[in-house]
C-alpha positions in Angstrom: 52.5 150.8 122.0 54.6 149.2 119.3 53.0 147.4 116.3 52.8 143.6 116.7 55.4 141.8 114.6 52.6 140.0 112.7 51.0 143.2 111.8 54.2 145.0 110.6 53.3 144.1 107.1 56.7 144.9 105.5 60.3 144.0 105.5 61.8 140.7 106.7 59.7 138.9 109.4 61.2 138.3 112.8 60.1 134.7 112.9 61.0 134.1 116.5 58.6 136.9 117.6 55.6 135.2 116.1 53.7 132.5 118.1 50.3 130.9 118.1 48.8 133.4 120.6 49.8 136.3 118.3 48.1 134.6 115.4 44.9 134.2 117.4 45.1 137.8 118.6 46.4 139.8 115.6 44.9 138.1 112.5 41.3 139.1 113.5 42.6 142.7 114.1 44.2 142.7 110.7 41.1 141.4 109.0 39.0 144.0 110.7 41.3 146.8 109.6 41.5 145.5 106.0 37.7 145.2 105.9 37.3 148.8 106.8 39.9 149.8 104.2 38.1 147.6 101.6 34.8 149.4 102.3 36.6 152.8 102.0 38.2 151.7 98.7 34.8 150.5 97.3 33.2 153.8 98.3 35.9 155.8 96.6 35.7 153.6 93.5 31.9 153.9 93.4 32.2 157.7 93.3 34.9 157.5 90.6 32.7 155.3 88.5 30.0 157.9 88.6 32.4 160.6 87.7 32.9 161.5 84.0 36.7 161.7 84.6 38.4 158.5 83.6 39.5 155.9 86.2 43.3 155.6 86.3 45.5 152.6 86.9 47.1 154.1 90.0 43.7 154.9 91.5 42.6 151.3 91.3 45.5 149.0 91.2 47.8 150.5 93.7 45.4 150.5 96.7 44.1 147.1 95.6 47.6 145.7 95.6 48.5 147.2 98.9 45.4 145.7 100.5 46.3 142.2 99.2 50.0 142.5 100.1 49.3 143.4 103.8 47.3 140.2 104.1 49.8 138.2 102.1 52.6 139.4 104.3 51.0 138.5 107.6 49.2 135.3 106.7 52.1 134.3 104.4 54.4 134.2 107.5 51.9 132.1 109.4 51.5 129.6 106.6 55.3 129.5 106.1 55.9 128.7 109.7 53.3 125.9 109.7 55.4 124.3 106.9 58.8 124.7 108.4 58.3 125.1 112.2 55.1 123.3 112.8 53.8 123.0 116.4 50.4 121.8 117.7 49.7 125.2 119.0 50.5 127.0 115.7 48.6 124.4 113.7 45.5 125.0 115.8 45.8 128.7 115.6 46.2 128.5 111.8 43.1 126.3 111.6 41.1 128.7 113.8 41.9 131.8 111.7 41.9 130.3 108.2 38.1 130.5 107.7 38.1 134.2 108.3 41.1 134.7 106.0 39.2 132.8 103.3 36.1 134.9 103.9 38.0 138.1 103.5 39.7 136.9 100.3 36.3 135.9 98.9 34.9 139.3 99.9 37.6 141.0 97.8 37.2 138.6 95.0 33.4 139.0 94.9 33.3 142.8 95.1 31.0 144.0 92.3 32.4 147.5 92.5 36.0 146.3 92.1 35.0 144.0 89.2 33.1 146.9 87.6 36.2 149.2 88.1 38.5 146.6 86.6 36.2 146.1 83.6 35.9 149.9 83.1 39.7 150.4 83.2 40.3 147.6 80.7 37.7 148.9 78.2 38.3 152.6 78.6 39.9 153.8 75.3 41.1 157.0 77.1 43.4 154.9 79.3 46.8 154.3 77.7 47.4 150.8 79.0 50.4 148.8 77.9 50.3 145.1 77.1 51.3 144.1 80.6 48.6 146.1 82.3 46.0 144.7 80.0 47.2 141.1 80.7 47.1 141.8 84.5 43.5 143.1 84.2 42.4 140.1 82.1 43.9 137.8 84.8 42.3 139.8 87.6 38.9 139.6 86.0 39.3 135.8 85.4 40.4 135.3 88.9 37.4 137.2 90.2 35.1 135.0 88.0 36.7 132.0 89.6 36.2 133.4 93.1 32.5 133.8 92.5 32.0 137.4 91.6 29.3 136.4 89.1 27.3 134.5 91.6 24.4 135.8 93.6 22.4 135.1 96.8 22.5 131.5 98.0 24.7 130.4 95.2 27.4 132.8 96.3 26.9 131.9 99.9 27.2 128.2 99.1 30.4 129.0 97.1 31.9 130.8 100.0 31.1 128.0 102.5 32.6 125.5 100.1 35.8 127.7 99.7 36.3 127.7 103.5 35.7 124.0 103.7 38.2 123.3 100.9 40.8 125.4 102.6 40.3 123.5 105.9 40.4 120.2 104.1 43.7 121.0 102.4 45.3 122.0 105.6 44.0 118.9 107.4 45.3 116.8 104.5 48.8 118.3 104.8 48.8 117.9 108.6 47.8 114.3 108.4 50.7 113.5 106.0 53.1 115.3 108.3 51.8 113.4 111.4 51.7 110.0 109.7 55.3 110.5 108.4 56.4 111.5 111.9 54.4 108.7 113.7 55.8 105.7 111.9 59.2 104.4 113.2 60.8 101.0 113.2 63.7 100.3 115.6 66.2 97.7 114.4 68.5 96.0 116.9 70.2 93.5 114.6 72.9 94.8 112.3 72.3 91.9 109.9 68.8 93.3 109.0 70.5 96.4 107.6 73.1 94.6 105.4 73.9 96.8 102.3 72.8 100.0 104.0 75.7 102.5 103.7 77.5 103.7 106.8 76.5 107.3 106.2 72.8 106.2 106.4 73.5 104.1 109.5 74.8 107.3 111.2 71.6 109.0 110.4 69.5 106.1 111.7 71.5 105.8 114.8 71.3 109.5 115.5 67.5 109.3 115.1 67.5 106.4 117.6 69.7 108.4 120.1 67.4 111.4 119.8 64.4 109.2 120.6 66.1 107.6 123.6 66.4 104.2 122.1 69.1 102.0 123.7 70.9 98.7 123.0 70.0 95.6 124.9 72.7 96.2 127.3 71.4 99.7 128.0 74.2 101.5 126.1 73.5 104.5 123.9 72.8 104.1 120.2 75.8 104.1 117.8 76.1 103.6 114.0 78.3 100.5 114.6 76.2 98.7 117.2 72.7 100.2 117.0 69.9 100.4 117.6 68.8 102.1 114.4 65.5 104.0 114.0 64.0 103.8 110.5 61.4 106.3 109.4 59.5 107.5 106.3 61.2 110.9 105.8 63.4 110.8 102.7 66.8 110.8 104.4 65.9 107.7 106.3 63.6 106.0 103.8 65.6 106.2 100.6 68.9 104.6 101.7 67.0 101.6 103.2 64.6 101.0 100.4 67.4 101.3 97.9 70.3 99.4 99.6 68.9 97.0 102.2 69.4 93.4 101.2 66.7 92.2 103.6 63.7 92.0 101.3 61.2 91.7 104.1 62.5 94.9 105.6 62.1 96.7 102.3 58.6 95.4 101.9 57.7 96.6 105.4 59.2 100.0 104.8 57.6 100.4 101.3 54.1 99.4 102.5 54.4 101.9 105.4 55.4 104.7 103.0 52.7 104.1 100.4 50.0 103.8 103.0 50.8 107.0 104.9 47.7 108.8 106.1 45.4 106.1 105.0 44.2 104.7 108.4 42.6 105.7 111.7 42.4 109.3 112.7 44.9 110.3 110.0 43.0 108.7 107.1 43.0 111.1 104.2 40.7 109.0 102.0 37.4 110.6 103.2 39.1 114.1 102.8 40.0 113.2 99.2 36.5 112.2 98.3 35.1 115.4 99.9 37.7 117.6 98.2 37.0 116.1 94.8 33.2 116.4 95.2 33.4 120.0 96.4 35.8 121.1 93.7 33.4 119.7 91.1 30.5 121.5 92.7 32.5 124.8 92.7 33.4 124.3 89.0 29.8 123.7 88.1 28.7 126.8 90.0 31.2 128.8 87.9 29.9 127.4 84.6 32.5 124.7 84.0 31.9 121.0 83.5 34.5 120.0 86.1 37.5 121.3 88.0 40.0 120.4 85.3 38.2 122.6 82.9 38.2 125.4 85.4 41.9 124.9 86.2 43.0 124.9 82.5 41.1 128.2 81.8 44.1 130.0 83.4 46.9 127.8 82.1 49.0 127.6 79.0 47.5 124.3 77.7 44.3 124.9 75.7 42.1 122.2 77.3 41.8 118.7 78.8 42.1 116.9 75.4 45.4 118.8 74.7 46.9 117.6 78.0 45.6 114.1 77.4 47.3 114.1 74.0 50.7 115.1 75.5 50.4 112.5 78.3 49.4 109.7 75.8 52.4 110.6 73.6 54.7 110.2 76.6 52.9 107.1 77.9 53.1 105.3 74.6 56.8 106.1 74.2 57.7 105.2 77.8 55.7 102.0 78.2 57.8 99.7 76.1 61.0 101.2 77.5 59.7 100.7 81.1 58.7 97.1 80.3 62.2 96.4 78.9 63.7 98.0 82.0 61.7 95.7 84.2 62.9 92.7 82.3 66.5 93.9 82.8 65.9 94.3 86.5 64.6 90.7 86.7 67.6 89.5 84.8 69.9 91.3 87.2 68.2 89.8 90.2 68.3 86.3 88.6 72.1 86.7 87.9 72.5 87.4 91.7 70.4 84.4 92.6 67.6 86.4 94.2 64.5 84.5 95.0 62.3 87.4 93.9 63.8 87.4 90.3 60.6 86.1 88.7 58.2 88.0 90.8 59.6 91.5 91.4 57.5 93.7 93.6 57.4 97.5 93.9 59.7 97.4 97.0 62.3 95.6 94.8 62.5 98.1 92.0 64.8 100.8 93.6 67.0 98.1 95.1 67.6 96.2 91.9 67.8 99.4 89.8 70.7 100.4 92.0 72.4 97.0 91.6 71.9 97.2 87.8 73.2 100.8 87.7 76.4 99.6 89.5 76.7 96.6 87.2 76.1 98.5 83.9 77.9 101.7 84.7 80.1 100.7 87.6 78.3 103.5 89.4 77.5 103.6 93.1 75.4 106.6 93.7 75.9 106.4 97.4 79.7 106.3 97.0 79.5 109.6 95.2 78.0 111.5 98.2 81.4 112.5 99.6 82.0 114.6 96.4 78.9 116.6 96.9 79.1 118.4 100.3 76.5 121.1 100.5 79.0 124.0 100.8 80.8 123.0 97.6 77.5 122.4 95.7 76.4 125.9 96.7 79.7 127.3 95.4 79.1 125.5 92.1 75.5 126.7 91.8 76.4 130.3 92.6 79.3 130.1 90.1 77.0 128.8 87.4 74.6 131.7 88.1 77.5 134.2 87.7 78.6 132.5 84.5 75.1 132.4 82.9 73.4 135.5 84.3 76.2 137.8 85.5 75.0 137.9 89.1 76.9 137.4 92.3 75.6 135.6 95.4 77.1 136.4 98.8 76.4 134.8 102.2 74.7 137.2 104.6 74.1 135.0 107.6 73.2 137.0 110.6 71.8 139.9 108.6 68.3 138.6 108.7 66.1 136.8 111.3 65.7 133.0 110.7 63.2 130.4 111.9 65.8 127.6 112.6 69.5 127.4 113.2 69.8 125.4 109.9 68.6 128.3 107.9 71.0 130.5 105.9 70.5 133.9 104.3 72.1 135.1 101.0 72.1 138.3 99.0 72.0 138.5 95.2 74.1 141.3 93.5 74.3 142.5 89.9 77.6 142.9 88.0 78.0 146.4 89.4 77.4 145.1 93.0 73.9 146.7 93.0 71.6 144.7 95.2 69.0 142.7 93.3 67.3 140.3 95.8 67.9 137.9 98.7 66.9 134.5 99.7 66.6 132.1 102.6 67.9 128.5 102.3 66.5 125.9 104.6 68.1 122.7 103.3 67.7 119.9 105.8 65.0 117.4 106.7 63.3 117.9 110.1 60.4 115.4 110.0 59.1 116.4 113.4 58.2 119.9 112.4 58.8 120.4 108.7 56.7 119.0 105.9 58.4 116.9 103.3 59.3 117.8 99.7 61.0 120.9 98.3 59.6 124.2 97.3 60.2 127.9 96.6 57.9 130.5 98.0 57.8 134.3 98.1 58.8 136.1 101.2 58.8 139.6 99.6 57.9 140.4 96.0 59.4 143.1 93.8 57.3 146.2 94.5 57.4 149.6 96.2 56.6 150.3 99.8 54.1 152.9 101.1 56.7 155.6 100.7 57.5 154.7 97.1 60.9 153.1 97.9 61.7 149.9 95.9 61.2 146.6 97.7 63.6 143.9 96.5 62.3 140.4 96.1 63.2 137.8 98.8 62.6 134.0 98.3 62.2 131.1 100.6 64.1 128.1 99.2 63.2 124.9 101.1 64.6 121.4 100.7 64.6 118.2 102.8 68.0 116.7 102.1 70.2 114.6 104.3 71.3 116.7 107.3 74.9 116.7 108.7 75.9 113.9 111.0 78.4 114.6 113.7 81.5 116.2 112.1 80.3 115.2 108.6 78.6 117.9 106.5 75.5 117.3 104.5 76.7 115.0 101.8 74.2 115.1 99.0 73.0 112.5 96.6 73.0 113.5 93.0 69.2 113.7 93.1 69.4 116.1 96.0 71.8 118.2 94.0 69.2 118.3 91.1 66.5 119.2 93.6 68.5 122.1 94.9 69.2 123.4 91.4 65.5 122.9 90.5 64.2 125.1 93.4 66.9 127.7 92.8 65.5 128.0 89.2 62.1 129.0 90.7 64.0 131.4 92.9 65.8 133.0 90.0 62.6 133.8 88.2 61.2 135.4 91.4 64.4 137.3 92.2 65.6 138.5 88.8 62.4 140.0 87.5 62.5 143.5 86.2 58.7 143.9 85.8 57.6 147.1 87.6 54.0 146.0 88.1 54.0 143.7 91.2 51.0 141.8 89.8 53.2 140.4 87.0 56.6 140.4 88.6 58.6 137.2 89.1 56.3 134.2 89.1 53.1 136.3 89.5 50.7 136.0 86.6 52.8 133.2 85.0 50.6 130.4 83.8 51.1 127.4 86.1 52.2 125.0 83.4 55.0 127.4 82.4 56.2 128.2 85.9 58.4 125.0 85.9 60.5 126.1 82.9 63.3 127.9 84.9 63.4 125.2 87.5 63.7 122.3 85.1 66.1 124.3 83.0 68.5 124.6 85.9 68.5 120.9 86.5 70.1 120.4 83.1 73.2 122.1 84.3 73.9 119.4 86.9 75.6 117.3 84.3 77.3 120.2 82.5 81.1 119.4 82.7 82.2 122.8 83.8 79.5 123.0 86.5 79.7 119.5 87.8 83.5 119.1 87.8 83.8 122.6 89.4 81.7 121.7 92.4 82.3 118.0 92.9 85.2 117.8 95.3 85.7 115.3 98.1 84.7 116.9 101.4 87.8 115.5 103.2 90.6 115.5 100.6 89.3 118.2 98.2 90.1 115.8 95.4 87.9 116.4 92.3 85.4 113.8 91.2 87.3 111.3 89.1 86.8 111.7 85.3 85.6 108.1 85.1 82.8 108.8 87.6 81.7 111.9 85.7 81.5 109.9 82.5 79.5 107.2 84.3 77.0 109.8 85.6 76.5 111.1 82.1 76.2 107.6 80.6 73.5 106.8 83.2 71.5 109.9 82.5 68.8 108.0 80.7 68.9 105.0 83.0 65.4 103.9 84.1 63.9 106.9 82.2 61.1 104.7 80.9 59.9 104.0 84.5 60.6 107.6 85.5 58.6 109.0 82.7 55.8 106.5 83.2 55.6 107.4 86.9 55.1 111.1 86.1 52.5 110.2 83.5 50.7 108.1 86.0 50.6 110.9 88.6 49.6 113.5 86.0 46.9 111.4 84.3 45.5 110.3 87.7 45.3 114.0 88.8 43.7 115.1 85.5 41.1 112.4 85.3 40.2 112.6 89.0 39.4 116.2 88.3 37.7 115.7 85.0 36.0 112.3 85.1 35.6 111.0 88.6 32.4 111.4 90.6 30.7 109.4 93.3 28.2 108.3 90.7 30.8 106.0 89.2 30.5 103.7 92.2 34.2 103.7 92.5 36.4 105.3 95.1 39.2 107.7 94.0 41.7 104.9 94.9 39.8 102.4 92.8 39.6 104.9 89.9 43.4 105.4 90.2 44.0 101.7 90.1 42.1 101.5 86.7 44.4 104.2 85.4 47.4 102.2 86.7 46.4 99.4 84.3 47.9 101.3 81.4 50.4 103.6 83.2 52.4 101.2 85.4 54.4 98.0 84.7 53.8 96.8 88.2 50.3 97.1 89.5 49.9 98.9 92.9 49.8 96.5 95.8 46.7 96.4 98.1 48.4 98.6 100.7 49.3 101.3 98.2 47.2 104.4 98.9 49.6 106.9 97.5 46.7 109.4 96.9 46.4 109.8 100.7 49.9 111.5 100.6 49.6 113.2 97.2 50.0 116.7 98.7 50.7 118.3 95.3 47.1 118.0 94.3 45.2 117.9 97.6 47.2 120.3 99.7 49.2 122.3 97.1 48.4 124.2 94.0 48.7 121.4 91.4 45.1 120.2 91.2 44.5 119.4 87.6 47.9 120.8 87.0 50.5 118.1 87.8 50.9 117.6 84.1 52.7 120.9 84.1 56.0 119.2 85.1 56.0 117.4 81.8 54.6 120.3 79.8 57.3 122.6 81.1 59.9 119.9 80.5 59.4 120.3 76.8 60.2 124.0 77.2 63.1 123.6 79.5 64.9 120.9 77.4 64.5 123.1 74.3 65.8 126.1 76.2 68.9 124.2 77.3 69.4 123.1 73.7 70.0 126.8 72.9 73.1 126.6 75.1 74.2 123.3 73.6 73.9 124.7 70.1 76.4 127.5 70.9 78.8 125.1 72.7 78.7 124.5 76.4 82.4 125.2 76.7 82.2 128.5 74.8 82.1 130.9 77.7 81.4 134.1 75.7 78.6 132.4 73.7 77.2 130.9 76.9 77.2 134.2 78.6 75.4 135.9 75.7 72.8 133.2 75.6 72.5 133.3 79.4 71.9 137.1 79.3 69.2 136.6 76.7 67.6 133.9 79.0 67.8 136.3 82.0 66.3 139.2 80.0 63.4 137.2 78.8 62.4 134.1 80.8 63.7 135.3 84.2 63.0 139.0 83.7 59.7 139.3 82.0 57.7 137.1 84.5 54.0 137.3 83.9 54.1 140.5 81.8 53.5 138.5 78.6 52.1 135.2 77.6 54.6 132.4 78.2 54.7 131.5 74.5 55.6 135.1 73.6 58.3 135.3 76.3 59.7 132.0 75.0 59.8 133.2 71.4 61.7 136.3 72.5 64.3 134.0 74.0 64.5 131.3 71.4 63.3 133.0 68.3 60.8 130.3 67.7 58.3 128.0 69.5 59.6 125.1 71.5 59.7 121.6 70.1 59.9 118.2 71.9 63.0 117.1 70.0 65.4 118.0 72.8 63.3 116.3 75.5 63.1 113.1 73.5 66.8 113.2 72.9 67.7 114.0 76.6 65.5 111.2 78.0 66.8 108.6 75.5 63.2 107.4 74.7 63.6 107.8 71.0 66.7 105.6 70.8 65.2 103.1 73.1 62.1 102.6 71.0 63.7 102.9 67.6 
C-alpha cells in the first residue's frame, strides 16, 4: 500500500491529491506516529542525560528538527490550501484536526526532558558550539518557555486549553472575513452610477456579474458596455470604484460595507476579538509577563513596549501636521471642482479626491498607467533586477511541479554557474470565493537535508491578490500591485538565498519578527529605480516604453499623501500595541471603543459609526503580527537605510551596484537567523541603521520644515 500523499512528508506536494477526507483520515495517523517517535526520543535523551558522555548537537537537534518538519510539511499543506483553495469541506476538516495538532505542538514544547537536554547542550563547556548554534538554542529555550514548559499541573492544563481555543478563534476569524468579503455584492444596472470608473474595471465587474448569472433587464448577458456590473469587497473590484466613482452615495455604500466586514450576524468577529485579547492576556500572565505585548517583544528586535511607543510617537508627531495639510488640500481640490462635500469630506471621499489631486498636481492618472505594467513584463523586470543585484537567474518551470490552481506558476532560481538554488510558486490573482485576501510569502520547503543526507533546496509560496486577466487582456497591474509583488519577492529572496546549514536558522527562521520585513521593504524601493522601472514598463499592446514624462511624474508623486499613509500605519500599529498592552474588560470599553480613543490622536478623519475595521484586521487576530504590526515601520528604517547604500555608490553604476548587491546577498539574504539582526545589518552596512534615509524618502522632513 502506497503512502498517502499527505503523509509523504517530503518533496513538493501533489495538491490535487489532498482533500478533506484525507485530512480527517491521515492527520490523526500522523500525530499518533509522531507521538510514538517523541516518546522514543525522550527515552533516548533521558538515558543520554544520565550518561557521563556529553550530549551532542546531532543527537538532539537532528531528530527534533525531523519531528517538527514532518508535522510542518503535512499540516503546512493543509493550512496553505485553506488559504488559497478554500472549500467548506476542507475548512471543516481543518477545524476538526487543529486542536490535536495544537496539543501535539504543546506536548513537544512542554517536554521537560527536551528542555533539560537543550539547557545541558547550551551550558556544556565540552561542546564546541558556534554562535549560530548558541543562538538557536537560546531561541528554542525561550520558545519552550512561551509554550508553557515552566508550568505545572492545572496551570499547564489551562494553558493548553487556551492555546487550542486561541488557534480555533484565529481560524474562525479568518474564515469570517473570507465569508463576509465573498457574501457582499451589489449589482448595478445603470451605467450612470459608475461614472468615472475605468473601462478595465468595468470589464472585471461585468465578468463578475456574468459569472454570477446576472442579466440585463432585457435578459441579455452582462457586458462591460451595458452591464449589469457586480461590485464586491475584494480589492480588484473595490479599489477602482472607491477611487474613481463620481457617485458619492455609491462610494459611501461601498466604503461602509468594506469597513464593516465580519461585524454583524453569524460572521461577527467582535466577540472573537474580545475573547482573543482576554485569552492572550491570560496566557501572558501565566508565563510571567504583564501582558501579551511584553511577551511578544521578548523575542523581537525592539527592546520593550516603551521603545516601540517612542518610535510610533516620533512618526505620529511628524506625520500629523502633514496629514492635516493634505486633508486641507483635498478639500480645496473638491471645492475647485464644485463638489458639495468639499467642506465635509468623509473617509469614502479621501481616495477619490486624492486621485483627482494627484492628476491635477502631477498630471498623473494611475489607472492610465496600467497598460504599461502587464504581469509578464513586470516579472521580467523583477527577475532582471535580481540578476543585476544578486547574480541569480530565474527561469520559468511551469509543468515541472504540481499546482493547486491553473493560475499558479512555478519558477526555478539558479546561481551564476547555473547551479540550482531554490524554487518558488507564484499565485498572483484574486479569487474571492476561495482565496483569502492580502499578499504573503510562506515556506513550502526550507533549506535542510533529507533523511538520506541529501540537500533540500528551499521552495517558497508567493501569494498576491492582484487584478486578474480579463478576456484577451493580461493582468494589467497598478503601480501599488507592482510594489506588492516586489515586497513579497523580497521575503522570498531571504527564504531562498540563505546559506545557513542549520535549518532552524536558515532563511526567515529565527529572524526576529520586526526585522523580517527588511528584505521585502528594501525591494519596494527598486520600483522607482530608473533602470528597473523603465526596463519593465512597456505597453502590453504596442511594446512602447513608459513615456519619460510619466516616469518623472511617478517619481515626483513618491511622497504624495505620505502624511496620511504614515499616519494610517501608525494608527494600526498603535492600536495593535495598546490593545495587547493596555486593554482589558475592566476598562469598561470595548476593543472598538478603545481603538476609537486612539484614533483621536492618530487620524485626521474620525472613524464613522459603521467602521469596525478591527473585525477584519487579520494581521493581528489571524496572522502572526499580534503586538508586532509596528514591525513594518521598524523595518522600514532598516530598509530605507539599506537602499541608501546603493544610492551612495550610484544607482546607474552597474559594477558598484553589483558589488553592493553581492554584499547584501551575503549578509541580509544569506545569514538569515544565524546572528542577531543588528549584527547582520552591521556586516552589510558597516554601521547601525539611521532614520535619515526614511525621513528623506517619505518627504516628511521637508513637509514639516
